[in-house]
LOMAR-434885 format. One record per residue (C-alpha): residue number from 1; chain; x, y negated, z. Coordinates in pm, whole numbers. Layout:
<NUM; 'A'; <X; Y; Z>>
...
// end
This chain:
<1; 'A'; <-610; -2061; -1309>>
<2; 'A'; <-499; -2176; -949>>
<3; 'A'; <-357; -1895; -704>>
<4; 'A'; <-416; -1884; -341>>
<5; 'A'; <-166; -1631; -143>>
<6; 'A'; <-260; -1493; 215>>
<7; 'A'; <88; -1405; 370>>
<8; 'A'; <74; -1100; 679>>
<9; 'A'; <428; -1261; 762>>
<10; 'A'; <423; -1017; 1084>>
<11; 'A'; <427; -712; 821>>
<12; 'A'; <663; -850; 529>>
<13; 'A'; <844; -1104; 651>>
<14; 'A'; <1085; -1306; 515>>
<15; 'A'; <1110; -1013; 196>>
<16; 'A'; <791; -1063; 105>>
<17; 'A'; <808; -1458; 1>>
<18; 'A'; <1199; -1377; -121>>
<19; 'A'; <1047; -1469; -450>>
<20; 'A'; <896; -1828; -318>>
<21; 'A'; <1083; -2045; -527>>
<22; 'A'; <944; -1892; -867>>
<23; 'A'; <602; -2096; -729>>
<24; 'A'; <395; -2301; -973>>
<25; 'A'; <190; -2656; -883>>
<26; 'A'; <-116; -2408; -958>>
<27; 'A'; <36; -2190; -613>>
<28; 'A'; <-113; -2216; -284>>
<29; 'A'; <61; -2021; 0>>
<30; 'A'; <-62; -1969; 347>>
<31; 'A'; <198; -1777; 567>>
<32; 'A'; <3; -1635; 883>>
<33; 'A'; <226; -1530; 1156>>
<34; 'A'; <239; -1463; 1574>>
<35; 'A'; <459; -1532; 1847>>
<36; 'A'; <689; -1176; 1748>>
<37; 'A'; <774; -1284; 1403>>
<38; 'A'; <813; -1672; 1366>>
<39; 'A'; <1168; -1659; 1200>>
<40; 'A'; <1020; -1821; 876>>
<41; 'A'; <1289; -1916; 647>>
<42; 'A'; <1280; -2309; 714>>
<43; 'A'; <1422; -2404; 359>>
<44; 'A'; <1076; -2273; 180>>
<45; 'A'; <933; -2599; 356>>
<46; 'A'; <1160; -2823; 161>>
<47; 'A'; <1007; -2681; -194>>
<48; 'A'; <816; -2891; -407>>
<49; 'A'; <495; -2734; -349>>
<50; 'A'; <155; -2665; -151>>
<51; 'A'; <311; -2427; 163>>
<52; 'A'; <174; -2394; 486>>
<53; 'A'; <200; -2184; 817>>
<54; 'A'; <-66; -2063; 1056>>
<55; 'A'; <11; -1956; 1383>>
<56; 'A'; <-222; -1734; 1538>>
<57; 'A'; <-252; -1585; 1889>>
<58; 'A'; <-84; -1266; 1961>>
<59; 'A'; <-357; -970; 2013>>
<60; 'A'; <-453; -646; 1824>>
<61; 'A'; <-536; -674; 1459>>
<62; 'A'; <-542; -1048; 1563>>
<63; 'A'; <-323; -1167; 1249>>
<64; 'A'; <-539; -937; 1030>>
<65; 'A'; <-834; -1102; 1179>>
<66; 'A'; <-758; -1459; 1124>>
<67; 'A'; <-615; -1418; 762>>
<68; 'A'; <-904; -1215; 673>>
<69; 'A'; <-1112; -1502; 836>>
<70; 'A'; <-932; -1763; 617>>
<71; 'A'; <-1004; -1557; 287>>
<72; 'A'; <-1327; -1631; 304>>
<73; 'A'; <-1343; -2027; 359>>
<74; 'A'; <-1091; -1998; 67>>
<75; 'A'; <-1368; -1852; -133>>
<76; 'A'; <-1616; -2034; 5>>
<77; 'A'; <-1471; -2374; -70>>
<78; 'A'; <-1285; -2255; -458>>
<79; 'A'; <-1504; -1972; -559>>
<80; 'A'; <-1456; -1767; -860>>
<81; 'A'; <-1260; -2013; -1044>>
<82; 'A'; <-951; -1869; -889>>
<83; 'A'; <-694; -1636; -802>>
<84; 'A'; <-594; -1474; -446>>
<85; 'A'; <-396; -1247; -336>>
<86; 'A'; <-324; -1065; -5>>
<87; 'A'; <69; -1020; 91>>
<88; 'A'; <56; -692; 303>>
<89; 'A'; <226; -362; 300>>
<90; 'A'; <-104; -293; 533>>
<91; 'A'; <-335; -89; 274>>
<92; 'A'; <-621; -134; 492>>
<93; 'A'; <-639; -499; 365>>
<94; 'A'; <-751; -283; 1>>
<95; 'A'; <-1110; -257; 164>>
<96; 'A'; <-1166; -656; 179>>
<97; 'A'; <-1024; -663; -146>>
<98; 'A'; <-1248; -402; -255>>
<99; 'A'; <-1575; -517; -61>>
<100; 'A'; <-1550; -918; -250>>
<101; 'A'; <-1468; -717; -559>>
<102; 'A'; <-1819; -555; -530>>
<103; 'A'; <-1939; -898; -418>>
<104; 'A'; <-1834; -1057; -760>>
<105; 'A'; <-1502; -1174; -707>>
<106; 'A'; <-1241; -982; -964>>
<107; 'A'; <-994; -1186; -940>>
<108; 'A'; <-861; -1105; -571>>
<109; 'A'; <-600; -838; -498>>
<110; 'A'; <-309; -725; -240>>
<111; 'A'; <54; -693; -277>>
<112; 'A'; <339; -615; -119>>
<113; 'A'; <566; -956; -227>>
<114; 'A'; <505; -1256; -375>>
<115; 'A'; <547; -1230; -763>>
<116; 'A'; <785; -1360; -965>>
<117; 'A'; <1232; -1318; -973>>
<118; 'A'; <1433; -1444; -659>>
<119; 'A'; <1608; -1791; -748>>
<120; 'A'; <2003; -1637; -762>>
<121; 'A'; <2216; -1852; -418>>
<122; 'A'; <2570; -1786; -586>>
<123; 'A'; <2653; -2010; -874>>
<124; 'A'; <2947; -1736; -975>>
<125; 'A'; <3054; -1409; -959>>
<126; 'A'; <3287; -1178; -1040>>
<127; 'A'; <3430; -836; -1139>>
<128; 'A'; <3473; -710; -811>>
<129; 'A'; <3080; -812; -730>>
<130; 'A'; <2918; -671; -1029>>
<131; 'A'; <3100; -362; -927>>
<132; 'A'; <2981; -311; -568>>
<133; 'A'; <2637; -403; -691>>
<134; 'A'; <2593; -171; -957>>
<135; 'A'; <2745; 88; -729>>
<136; 'A'; <2489; 17; -448>>
<137; 'A'; <2179; 22; -740>>
<138; 'A'; <2311; 313; -837>>
<139; 'A'; <2346; 431; -541>>
<140; 'A'; <1980; 344; -433>>
<141; 'A'; <1848; 486; -787>>
<142; 'A'; <1985; 832; -692>>
<143; 'A'; <1813; 778; -338>>
<144; 'A'; <1475; 746; -503>>
<145; 'A'; <1538; 1026; -743>>
<146; 'A'; <1632; 1294; -444>>
<147; 'A'; <1271; 1134; -265>>
<148; 'A'; <1067; 1204; -588>>
<149; 'A'; <1255; 1539; -676>>
<150; 'A'; <1218; 1677; -354>>
<151; 'A'; <843; 1556; -306>>
<152; 'A'; <736; 1681; -628>>
<153; 'A'; <882; 2023; -611>>
<154; 'A'; <610; 2185; -594>>
<155; 'A'; <355; 2295; -841>>
<156; 'A'; <58; 1999; -786>>
<157; 'A'; <-275; 2165; -824>>
<158; 'A'; <-583; 2016; -999>>
<159; 'A'; <-716; 1785; -702>>
<160; 'A'; <-326; 1688; -655>>
<161; 'A'; <-287; 1596; -1008>>
<162; 'A'; <-610; 1398; -955>>
<163; 'A'; <-478; 1246; -661>>
<164; 'A'; <-154; 1164; -814>>
<165; 'A'; <-338; 1015; -1102>>
<166; 'A'; <-574; 781; -889>>
<167; 'A'; <-253; 677; -688>>
<168; 'A'; <-33; 586; -973>>
<169; 'A'; <-313; 394; -1142>>
<170; 'A'; <-453; 125; -885>>
<171; 'A'; <-95; 101; -768>>
<172; 'A'; <24; -47; -1124>>
<173; 'A'; <-293; -242; -1138>>
<174; 'A'; <-328; -364; -799>>
<175; 'A'; <13; -421; -690>>
<176; 'A'; <234; -449; -1042>>
<177; 'A'; <-44; -650; -1274>>
<178; 'A'; <-35; -367; -1554>>
<179; 'A'; <-328; -382; -1731>>
<180; 'A'; <-548; -105; -1693>>
<181; 'A'; <-491; 18; -2056>>
<182; 'A'; <-131; 14; -1989>>
<183; 'A'; <-166; 176; -1660>>
<184; 'A'; <-364; 480; -1839>>
<185; 'A'; <-116; 509; -2089>>
<186; 'A'; <136; 579; -1838>>
<187; 'A'; <-22; 792; -1601>>
<188; 'A'; <-73; 989; -1876>>
<189; 'A'; <316; 1084; -1917>>
<190; 'A'; <321; 1079; -1526>>
<191; 'A'; <33; 1385; -1539>>
<192; 'A'; <164; 1556; -1814>>
<193; 'A'; <574; 1590; -1606>>
<194; 'A'; <479; 1630; -1272>>
<195; 'A'; <497; 1968; -1244>>
<196; 'A'; <818; 1934; -1485>>
<197; 'A'; <1137; 2097; -1300>>
<198; 'A'; <1327; 1776; -1453>>
<199; 'A'; <1022; 1586; -1418>>
<200; 'A'; <1186; 1167; -1431>>
<201; 'A'; <1387; 1305; -1734>>
<202; 'A'; <1089; 1379; -1938>>
<203; 'A'; <876; 1066; -1783>>
<204; 'A'; <1171; 864; -1846>>
<205; 'A'; <1234; 938; -2207>>
<206; 'A'; <830; 924; -2273>>
<207; 'A'; <818; 559; -2124>>
<208; 'A'; <1122; 507; -2340>>
<209; 'A'; <918; 589; -2665>>
<210; 'A'; <611; 376; -2514>>
<211; 'A'; <793; 60; -2456>>
<212; 'A'; <1111; 67; -2557>>
<213; 'A'; <1160; -353; -2483>>
<214; 'A'; <1117; -297; -2141>>
<215; 'A'; <1126; 72; -2050>>
<216; 'A'; <1401; 4; -1764>>
<217; 'A'; <1141; -203; -1618>>
<218; 'A'; <851; 46; -1657>>
<219; 'A'; <1023; 337; -1533>>
<220; 'A'; <1160; 134; -1235>>
<221; 'A'; <829; 76; -1145>>
<222; 'A'; <656; 402; -1193>>
<223; 'A'; <987; 539; -959>>
<224; 'A'; <880; 320; -663>>
<225; 'A'; <531; 417; -695>>
<226; 'A'; <612; 810; -712>>
<227; 'A'; <838; 742; -401>>
<228; 'A'; <587; 554; -202>>
<229; 'A'; <297; 871; -287>>
<230; 'A'; <567; 1146; -152>>
<231; 'A'; <591; 890; 159>>
<232; 'A'; <270; 880; 175>>
<233; 'A'; <178; 1256; 144>>
<234; 'A'; <498; 1344; 428>>
<235; 'A'; <236; 1112; 650>>
<236; 'A'; <-93; 1294; 578>>
<237; 'A'; <113; 1639; 633>>
<238; 'A'; <261; 1549; 948>>
<239; 'A'; <-147; 1387; 1031>>
<240; 'A'; <-241; 1714; 947>>
<241; 'A'; <-14; 1942; 1114>>
<242; 'A'; <-94; 1717; 1490>>
<243; 'A'; <-441; 1767; 1430>>
<244; 'A'; <-427; 2129; 1343>>
<245; 'A'; <-255; 2179; 1657>>
<246; 'A'; <-442; 1958; 1869>>
<247; 'A'; <-758; 2177; 1774>>
<248; 'A'; <-590; 2504; 1847>>
<249; 'A'; <-540; 2373; 2185>>
<250; 'A'; <-861; 2215; 2280>>
<251; 'A'; <-1162; 2371; 2035>>
<252; 'A'; <-1098; 2755; 2091>>
<253; 'A'; <-1480; 2789; 2158>>
<254; 'A'; <-1677; 2967; 1861>>
<255; 'A'; <-1870; 2669; 1866>>
<256; 'A'; <-1617; 2499; 1698>>
<257; 'A'; <-1390; 2749; 1530>>
<258; 'A'; <-1669; 2846; 1344>>
<259; 'A'; <-1628; 2539; 1201>>
<260; 'A'; <-1288; 2399; 1219>>
<261; 'A'; <-1234; 2293; 852>>
<262; 'A'; <-1501; 2083; 853>>
<263; 'A'; <-1400; 1911; 1188>>
<264; 'A'; <-1051; 1863; 1075>>
<265; 'A'; <-1170; 1723; 726>>
<266; 'A'; <-1383; 1494; 945>>
<267; 'A'; <-1099; 1356; 1148>>
<268; 'A'; <-848; 1326; 841>>
<269; 'A'; <-1081; 1185; 629>>
<270; 'A'; <-1233; 872; 893>>
<271; 'A'; <-1062; 598; 848>>
<272; 'A'; <-1226; 404; 1169>>
<273; 'A'; <-1331; 573; 1442>>
<274; 'A'; <-1713; 486; 1346>>
<275; 'A'; <-1640; 709; 1048>>
<276; 'A'; <-1485; 998; 1243>>
<277; 'A'; <-1794; 1006; 1430>>
<278; 'A'; <-2022; 954; 1133>>
<279; 'A'; <-1860; 1226; 1002>>
<280; 'A'; <-1891; 1459; 1293>>
<281; 'A'; <-2231; 1406; 1304>>
<282; 'A'; <-2300; 1531; 939>>
<283; 'A'; <-2150; 1872; 1125>>
<284; 'A'; <-2377; 1914; 1428>>
<285; 'A'; <-2721; 1766; 1492>>
<286; 'A'; <-2632; 1820; 1844>>
<287; 'A'; <-2520; 1466; 1995>>
<288; 'A'; <-2373; 1650; 2295>>
<289; 'A'; <-2164; 1826; 2085>>
<290; 'A'; <-2047; 1527; 1858>>
<291; 'A'; <-2016; 1364; 2172>>
<292; 'A'; <-1778; 1567; 2376>>
<293; 'A'; <-1576; 1651; 2034>>
<294; 'A'; <-1486; 1255; 1983>>
<295; 'A'; <-1436; 1206; 2331>>
<296; 'A'; <-1162; 1522; 2316>>
<297; 'A'; <-1039; 1358; 2037>>
<298; 'A'; <-933; 1057; 2156>>
<299; 'A'; <-533; 1091; 2130>>
<300; 'A'; <-586; 1151; 1774>>
<301; 'A'; <-797; 845; 1659>>
<302; 'A'; <-661; 591; 1938>>
<303; 'A'; <-475; 342; 1633>>
<304; 'A'; <-797; 383; 1439>>
<305; 'A'; <-978; 75; 1389>>
<306; 'A'; <-1337; 60; 1556>>
<307; 'A'; <-1424; 127; 1885>>
// end
């Protein structure tokens, strides 16, 4: 199957195309960049493959809109017989992926980098290099283990476990190309050990027993996902603390305080400015109250997409 890769270079930079040497004749790469990020590896354009770059204007969300527009063009030209992959760490693209899947295009996804393995540049090595590399990898593994252990060092409630399960499942299938069946088996072990004092040890043993021939790669993928999960939860906690502090300063009247949790949830759950406004409309039927809240919380939602 032919595959079109659309690279958000401003987001992933050269790390996102590090595996470009693994391209096959059925792969087509379109790299989108702006004047803010033009340091694309020039050697890639000498590769024997279909690689094109697109320089777009520097404006807010300009690259995103050009990339998504070109995706629509490719879908219209090549249809459902091809595969389409957005390369970006920006999870806002997931809404686009979901939209097109619901429109009947199953072979569309988002990944954080081109698949494949980086071609080694050095033909020879030595003992010192191997030792240094092993030490570096060991320190990186310890750091990841520490982040996961610290971030999950409390008992997860039922809703937390459900959130973790969905997060890991979607990451395995959408970003790491695991089948749904395999992802479900892995998630079973993640949830079984998520509240253990030695979570990673138990998870490692179960994955090793389930996937004896490739357990190291599976375990490494799962740890990366868990590390990202912890990071996202930290951001969510920081965001919630910010919203609660803001609410305490600007919404002291009873008409607001009696709906405090609903208002806070309306702000936190809104992924666009329009969603935040719609959430508030579900709480208050009086448009003037909603308008006052919406205008007051502008500093909290200024970075959300929409008007």
